[in-house]
N, CA, C and O atoms as CSV, one atom per row, in Angstrom:
chain,resi,resn,atom,element,x,y,z
A,1,MET,N,N,111.963,111.088,96.687
A,1,MET,CA,C,112.268,109.700,96.909
A,1,MET,C,C,111.523,108.868,95.861
A,1,MET,O,O,110.348,109.109,95.584
A,2,SER,N,N,112.209,107.905,95.296
A,2,SER,CA,C,111.584,107.046,94.286
A,2,SER,C,C,110.768,105.942,94.955
A,2,SER,O,O,110.913,105.684,96.150
A,3,ILE,N,N,109.921,105.307,94.180
A,3,ILE,CA,C,109.150,104.174,94.693
A,3,ILE,C,C,110.095,103.071,95.148
A,3,ILE,O,O,109.872,102.454,96.189
A,4,TYR,N,N,111.137,102.820,94.383
A,4,TYR,CA,C,112.128,101.802,94.748
A,4,TYR,C,C,112.726,102.111,96.118
A,4,TYR,O,O,112.791,101.234,96.980
A,5,GLU,N,N,113.158,103.339,96.320
A,5,GLU,CA,C,113.750,103.735,97.604
A,5,GLU,C,C,112.734,103.646,98.731
A,5,GLU,O,O,113.071,103.267,99.853
A,6,ASN,N,N,111.497,103.994,98.430
A,6,ASN,CA,C,110.445,103.955,99.431
A,6,ASN,C,C,110.215,102.525,99.916
A,6,ASN,O,O,110.105,102.296,101.121
A,7,ILE,N,N,110.143,101.574,99.013
A,7,ILE,CA,C,109.955,100.174,99.406
A,7,ILE,C,C,111.193,99.665,100.134
A,7,ILE,O,O,111.083,98.913,101.102
A,8,ARG,N,N,112.355,100.068,99.675
A,8,ARG,CA,C,113.614,99.587,100.244
A,8,ARG,C,C,113.836,100.057,101.682
A,8,ARG,O,O,114.691,99.510,102.379
A,9,ILE,N,N,113.091,101.047,102.132
A,9,ILE,CA,C,113.189,101.483,103.525
A,9,ILE,C,C,112.972,100.288,104.459
A,9,ILE,O,O,113.563,100.215,105.537
A,10,GLY,N,N,112.123,99.359,104.034
A,10,GLY,CA,C,111.848,98.181,104.848
A,10,GLY,C,C,113.059,97.292,105.057
A,10,GLY,O,O,113.154,96.594,106.066
A,11,LYS,N,N,113.984,97.315,104.107
A,11,LYS,CA,C,115.193,96.483,104.195
A,11,LYS,C,C,116.233,97.126,103.285
A,11,LYS,O,O,116.211,96.925,102.071
A,12,VAL,N,N,117.137,97.892,103.869
A,12,VAL,CA,C,118.050,98.710,103.075
A,12,VAL,C,C,118.974,97.901,102.172
A,12,VAL,O,O,119.478,98.431,101.183
A,13,ASN,N,N,119.206,96.636,102.489
A,13,ASN,CA,C,120.073,95.817,101.636
A,13,ASN,C,C,119.280,94.901,100.703
A,13,ASN,O,O,119.829,93.942,100.159
A,14,ALA,N,N,117.996,95.194,100.517
A,14,ALA,CA,C,117.163,94.381,99.628
A,14,ALA,C,C,117.642,94.491,98.184
A,14,ALA,O,O,118.064,95.556,97.732
A,15,THR,N,N,117.568,93.386,97.482
A,15,THR,CA,C,117.932,93.378,96.064
A,15,THR,C,C,116.769,93.908,95.229
A,15,THR,O,O,115.639,94.024,95.703
A,16,ARG,N,N,117.074,94.219,93.996
A,16,ARG,CA,C,116.023,94.665,93.067
A,16,ARG,C,C,114.952,93.580,92.926
A,16,ARG,O,O,113.758,93.876,92.887
A,17,ALA,N,N,115.389,92.330,92.850
A,17,ALA,CA,C,114.446,91.214,92.717
A,17,ALA,C,C,113.529,91.122,93.939
A,17,ALA,O,O,112.333,90.864,93.796
A,18,GLU,N,N,114.073,91.328,95.126
A,18,GLU,CA,C,113.257,91.283,96.346
A,18,GLU,C,C,112.233,92.413,96.361
A,18,GLU,O,O,111.085,92.219,96.762
A,19,ILE,N,N,112.658,93.590,95.924
A,19,ILE,CA,C,111.754,94.744,95.872
A,19,ILE,C,C,110.608,94.467,94.905
A,19,ILE,O,O,109.444,94.697,95.231
A,20,GLU,N,N,110.937,93.975,93.723
A,20,GLU,CA,C,109.902,93.718,92.719
A,20,GLU,C,C,108.986,92.578,93.145
A,20,GLU,O,O,107.784,92.633,92.886
A,21,GLN,N,N,109.522,91.551,93.790
A,21,GLN,CA,C,108.690,90.444,94.266
A,21,GLN,C,C,107.717,90.936,95.334
A,21,GLN,O,O,106.542,90.571,95.322
A,22,ALA,N,N,108.195,91.749,96.240
A,22,ALA,CA,C,107.324,92.307,97.279
A,22,ALA,C,C,106.228,93.165,96.651
A,22,ALA,O,O,105.077,93.118,97.085
A,23,ALA,N,N,106.577,93.939,95.640
A,23,ALA,CA,C,105.582,94.772,94.956
A,23,ALA,C,C,104.541,93.905,94.250
A,23,ALA,O,O,103.356,94.235,94.251
A,24,ARG,N,N,104.975,92.807,93.653
A,24,ARG,CA,C,104.022,91.890,93.011
A,24,ARG,C,C,103.054,91.321,94.044
A,24,ARG,O,O,101.843,91.291,93.825
A,25,GLU,N,N,103.597,90.872,95.165
A,25,GLU,CA,C,102.760,90.274,96.203
A,25,GLU,C,C,101.817,91.293,96.836
A,25,GLU,O,O,100.765,90.922,97.356
A,26,ALA,N,N,102.179,92.556,96.798
A,26,ALA,CA,C,101.337,93.629,97.330
A,26,ALA,C,C,100.400,94.195,96.264
A,26,ALA,O,O,99.697,95.173,96.518
A,27,ASN,N,N,100.383,93.595,95.082
A,27,ASN,CA,C,99.572,94.082,93.957
A,27,ASN,C,C,99.918,95.517,93.578
A,27,ASN,O,O,99.041,96.309,93.232
A,28,ALA,N,N,101.203,95.842,93.648
A,28,ALA,CA,C,101.654,97.182,93.287
A,28,ALA,C,C,102.459,97.184,91.988
A,28,ALA,O,O,102.560,98.220,91.330
A,29,HIS,N,N,103.022,96.061,91.617
A,29,HIS,CA,C,103.937,96.007,90.472
A,29,HIS,C,C,103.301,96.528,89.182
A,29,HIS,O,O,103.926,97.299,88.454
A,30,ASN,N,N,102.076,96.117,88.895
A,30,ASN,CA,C,101.449,96.519,87.627
A,30,ASN,C,C,101.269,98.028,87.525
A,30,ASN,O,O,101.574,98.616,86.487
A,31,PHE,N,N,100.774,98.665,88.594
A,31,PHE,CA,C,100.597,100.122,88.490
A,31,PHE,C,C,101.951,100.827,88.479
A,31,PHE,O,O,102.091,101.881,87.857
A,32,ILE,N,N,102.947,100.264,89.156
A,32,ILE,CA,C,104.286,100.859,89.130
A,32,ILE,C,C,104.837,100.826,87.708
A,32,ILE,O,O,105.434,101.803,87.254
A,33,MET,N,N,104.644,99.724,87.006
A,33,MET,CA,C,105.170,99.583,85.648
A,33,MET,C,C,104.484,100.517,84.660
A,33,MET,O,O,105.010,100.753,83.572
A,34,GLU,N,N,103.317,101.054,85.020
A,34,GLU,CA,C,102.617,102.012,84.160
A,34,GLU,C,C,103.079,103.453,84.399
A,34,GLU,O,O,102.724,104.350,83.634
A,35,LEU,N,N,103.860,103.678,85.446
A,35,LEU,CA,C,104.345,105.026,85.752
A,35,LEU,C,C,105.461,105.420,84.790
A,35,LEU,O,O,106.116,104.551,84.215
A,36,PRO,N,N,105.686,106.719,84.610
A,36,PRO,CA,C,106.675,107.187,83.625
A,36,PRO,C,C,108.069,106.581,83.795
A,36,PRO,O,O,108.690,106.173,82.813
A,37,ASP,N,N,108.561,106.520,85.025
A,37,ASP,CA,C,109.902,105.988,85.271
A,37,ASP,C,C,109.876,104.691,86.074
A,37,ASP,O,O,110.871,104.296,86.681
A,38,LYS,N,N,108.729,104.049,86.062
A,38,LYS,CA,C,108.548,102.766,86.744
A,38,LYS,C,C,109.005,102.863,88.206
A,38,LYS,O,O,108.537,103.745,88.926
A,39,TYR,N,N,109.889,101.998,88.655
A,39,TYR,CA,C,110.320,101.995,90.059
A,39,TYR,C,C,111.141,103.234,90.421
A,39,TYR,O,O,111.293,103.553,91.600
A,40,GLU,N,N,111.657,103.916,89.438
A,40,GLU,CA,C,112.453,105.118,89.705
A,40,GLU,C,C,111.600,106.387,89.708
A,40,GLU,O,O,112.136,107.484,89.863
A,41,THR,N,N,110.288,106.257,89.541
A,41,THR,CA,C,109.387,107.405,89.575
A,41,THR,C,C,109.423,108.043,90.954
A,41,THR,O,O,109.298,107.367,91.976
A,42,LEU,N,N,109.595,109.351,90.962
A,42,LEU,CA,C,109.604,110.082,92.229
A,42,LEU,C,C,108.178,110.273,92.710
A,42,LEU,O,O,107.274,110.543,91.921
A,43,VAL,N,N,107.988,110.129,94.009
A,43,VAL,CA,C,106.665,110.304,94.610
A,43,VAL,C,C,106.757,111.318,95.740
A,43,VAL,O,O,107.835,111.579,96.275
A,44,GLY,N,N,105.615,111.881,96.090
A,44,GLY,CA,C,105.583,112.857,97.179
A,44,GLY,C,C,105.584,114.276,96.660
A,44,GLY,O,O,105.138,114.541,95.544
A,45,GLU,N,N,106.084,115.180,97.467
A,45,GLU,CA,C,106.050,116.608,97.134
A,45,GLU,C,C,106.758,116.927,95.825
A,45,GLU,O,O,106.296,117.780,95.067
A,46,ARG,N,N,107.855,116.265,95.551
A,46,ARG,CA,C,108.635,116.564,94.344
A,46,ARG,C,C,108.335,115.612,93.190
A,46,ARG,O,O,108.961,115.690,92.133
A,47,GLY,N,N,107.396,114.733,93.394
A,47,GLY,CA,C,107.075,113.757,92.358
A,47,GLY,C,C,105.577,113.633,92.177
A,47,GLY,O,O,104.820,114.553,92.490
A,48,ILE,N,N,105.161,112.494,91.672
A,48,ILE,CA,C,103.739,112.274,91.437
A,48,ILE,C,C,103.025,111.985,92.751
A,48,ILE,O,O,103.640,111.564,93.731
A,49,GLN,N,N,101.743,112.214,92.751
A,49,GLN,CA,C,100.915,111.913,93.915
A,49,GLN,C,C,100.247,110.556,93.690
A,49,GLN,O,O,99.667,110.308,92.633
A,50,LEU,N,N,100.333,109.699,94.673
A,50,LEU,CA,C,99.706,108.385,94.594
A,50,LEU,C,C,98.341,108.432,95.259
A,50,LEU,O,O,98.102,109.246,96.151
A,51,SER,N,N,97.447,107.555,94.822
A,51,SER,CA,C,96.141,107.446,95.470
A,51,SER,C,C,96.324,106.773,96.828
A,51,SER,O,O,97.389,106.230,97.121
A,52,GLY,N,N,95.300,106.811,97.636
A,52,GLY,CA,C,95.357,106.164,98.941
A,52,GLY,C,C,95.627,104.676,98.829
A,52,GLY,O,O,96.421,104.125,99.591
A,53,GLY,N,N,94.965,104.018,97.874
A,53,GLY,CA,C,95.168,102.586,97.675
A,53,GLY,C,C,96.575,102.260,97.201
A,53,GLY,O,O,97.162,101.262,97.618
A,54,GLU,N,N,97.112,103.102,96.329
A,54,GLU,CA,C,98.484,102.888,95.848
A,54,GLU,C,C,99.487,103.050,96.986
A,54,GLU,O,O,100.456,102.296,97.083
A,55,LYS,N,N,99.250,104.033,97.843
A,55,LYS,CA,C,100.126,104.224,99.004
A,55,LYS,C,C,100.088,103.000,99.913
A,55,LYS,O,O,101.117,102.572,100.435
A,56,GLN,N,N,98.901,102.446,100.096
A,56,GLN,CA,C,98.769,101.256,100.943
A,56,GLN,C,C,99.524,100.074,100.343
A,56,GLN,O,O,100.152,99.304,101.068
A,57,ARG,N,N,99.464,99.932,99.039
A,57,ARG,CA,C,100.177,98.830,98.381
A,57,ARG,C,C,101.686,98.984,98.518
A,57,ARG,O,O,102.398,98.001,98.722
A,58,ILE,N,N,102.171,100.210,98.405
A,58,ILE,CA,C,103.604,100.467,98.594
A,58,ILE,C,C,103.996,100.142,100.035
A,58,ILE,O,O,105.037,99.530,100.274
A,59,ALA,N,N,103.167,100.549,100.991
A,59,ALA,CA,C,103.447,100.258,102.403
A,59,ALA,C,C,103.455,98.753,102.654
A,59,ALA,O,O,104.288,98.257,103.414
A,60,LEU,N,N,102.539,98.026,102.024
A,60,LEU,CA,C,102.515,96.570,102.170
A,60,LEU,C,C,103.772,95.956,101.566
A,60,LEU,O,O,104.358,95.044,102.149
A,61,ALA,N,N,104.187,96.444,100.413
A,61,ALA,CA,C,105.421,95.942,99.790
A,61,ALA,C,C,106.611,96.184,100.712
A,61,ALA,O,O,107.480,95.322,100.840
A,62,ARG,N,N,106.657,97.340,101.349
A,62,ARG,CA,C,107.732,97.650,102.296
A,62,ARG,C,C,107.728,96.650,103.454
A,62,ARG,O,O,108.785,96.176,103.872
A,63,ALA,N,N,106.545,96.334,103.966
A,63,ALA,CA,C,106.437,95.363,105.060
A,63,ALA,C,C,106.845,93.970,104.596
A,63,ALA,O,O,107.491,93.233,105.342
A,64,LEU,N,N,106.475,93.605,103.378
A,64,LEU,CA,C,106.826,92.287,102.851
A,64,LEU,C,C,108.328,92.131,102.688
A,64,LEU,O,O,108.868,91.052,102.933
A,65,VAL,N,N,109.004,93.186,102.281
A,65,VAL,CA,C,110.462,93.137,102.150
A,65,VAL,C,C,111.096,92.950,103.527
A,65,VAL,O,O,112.079,92.225,103.675
A,66,LYS,N,N,110.532,93.599,104.510
A,66,LYS,CA,C,111.097,93.566,105.862
A,66,LYS,C,C,110.801,92.257,106.591
A,66,LYS,O,O,111.667,91.731,107.290
A,67,GLN,N,N,109.604,91.735,106.438
A,67,GLN,CA,C,109.157,90.573,107.203
A,67,GLN,C,C,108.767,89.425,106.274
A,67,GLN,O,O,107.637,89.387,105.788
A,68,PRO,N,N,109.673,88.499,106.021
A,68,PRO,CA,C,109.372,87.395,105.111
A,68,PRO,C,C,108.165,86.553,105.519
A,68,PRO,O,O,107.546,85.927,104.658
A,69,ILE,N,N,107.814,86.517,106.798
A,69,ILE,CA,C,106.654,85.725,107.216
A,69,ILE,C,C,105.390,86.210,106.518
A,69,ILE,O,O,104.471,85.425,106.282
A,70,PHE,N,N,105.337,87.505,106.184
A,70,PHE,CA,C,104.186,88.028,105.466
A,70,PHE,C,C,104.022,87.356,104.107
A,70,PHE,O,O,102.895,87.153,103.655
A,71,HIS,N,N,105.118,87.011,103.453
A,71,HIS,CA,C,105.038,86.318,102.166
A,71,HIS,C,C,104.258,85.022,102.326
A,71,HIS,O,O,103.371,84.712,101.531
A,72,TYR,N,N,104.598,84.280,103.352
A,72,TYR,CA,C,103.946,83.001,103.616
A,72,TYR,C,C,102.465,83.214,103.916
A,72,TYR,O,O,101.616,82.510,103.370
A,73,LEU,N,N,102.152,84.171,104.774
A,73,LEU,CA,C,100.762,84.412,105.146
A,73,LEU,C,C,99.924,84.852,103.954
A,73,LEU,O,O,98.784,84.413,103.805
A,74,ILE,N,N,100.469,85.703,103.113
A,74,ILE,CA,C,99.732,86.141,101.924
A,74,ILE,C,C,99.515,84.971,100.976
A,74,ILE,O,O,98.446,84.849,100.379
A,75,HIS,N,N,100.513,84.113,100.831
A,75,HIS,CA,C,100.384,82.929,99.979
A,75,HIS,C,C,99.244,82.042,100.487
A,75,HIS,O,O,98.412,81.591,99.700
A,76,ILE,N,N,99.204,81.794,101.785
A,76,ILE,CA,C,98.144,80.978,102.383
A,76,ILE,C,C,96.790,81.647,102.176
A,76,ILE,O,O,95.822,80.984,101.805
A,77,PHE,N,N,96.714,82.946,102.411
A,77,PHE,CA,C,95.476,83.695,102.241
A,77,PHE,C,C,94.991,83.601,100.799
A,77,PHE,O,O,93.812,83.342,100.556
A,78,ASP,N,N,95.891,83.808,99.843
A,78,ASP,CA,C,95.529,83.747,98.427
A,78,ASP,C,C,95.007,82.367,98.047
A,78,ASP,O,O,94.034,82.260,97.301
A,79,GLN,N,N,95.635,81.322,98.547
A,79,GLN,CA,C,95.189,79.963,98.233
A,79,GLN,C,C,93.806,79.703,98.809
A,79,GLN,O,O,92.966,79.074,98.166
A,80,HIS,N,N,93.574,80.184,100.007
A,80,HIS,CA,C,92.304,79.940,100.686
A,80,HIS,C,C,91.141,80.642,99.985
A,80,HIS,O,O,90.047,80.087,99.886
A,81,PHE,N,N,91.377,81.850,99.503
A,81,PHE,CA,C,90.303,82.649,98.921
A,81,PHE,C,C,90.340,82.720,97.399
A,81,PHE,O,O,89.629,83.526,96.799
A,82,GLU,N,N,91.154,81.891,96.777
A,82,GLU,CA,C,91.261,81.909,95.322
A,82,GLU,C,C,89.938,81.497,94.692
A,82,GLU,O,O,89.303,80.536,95.124
A,83,LEU,N,N,89.535,82.231,93.674
A,83,LEU,CA,C,88.271,81.931,92.973
A,83,LEU,C,C,88.494,81.008,91.813
A,83,LEU,O,O,87.544,80.653,91.116
């Protein structure tokens, strides 16, 4: 399964733009773009192994795609704790 497919589990009809936006908000986009096939990189048993933190970021991106309220909450959190 690719990273794109993994995030899309949260919302099967999500657009590419929605997937990438969720990954950005989850701080996953940059490390994804460094992978050999970017969002199409296979992960798991037949693909690359992700670190624990990377897995958490992918899971957060999946939740963000599924639940738009998370976008708002993360935005508020970021504004409150911005340095």
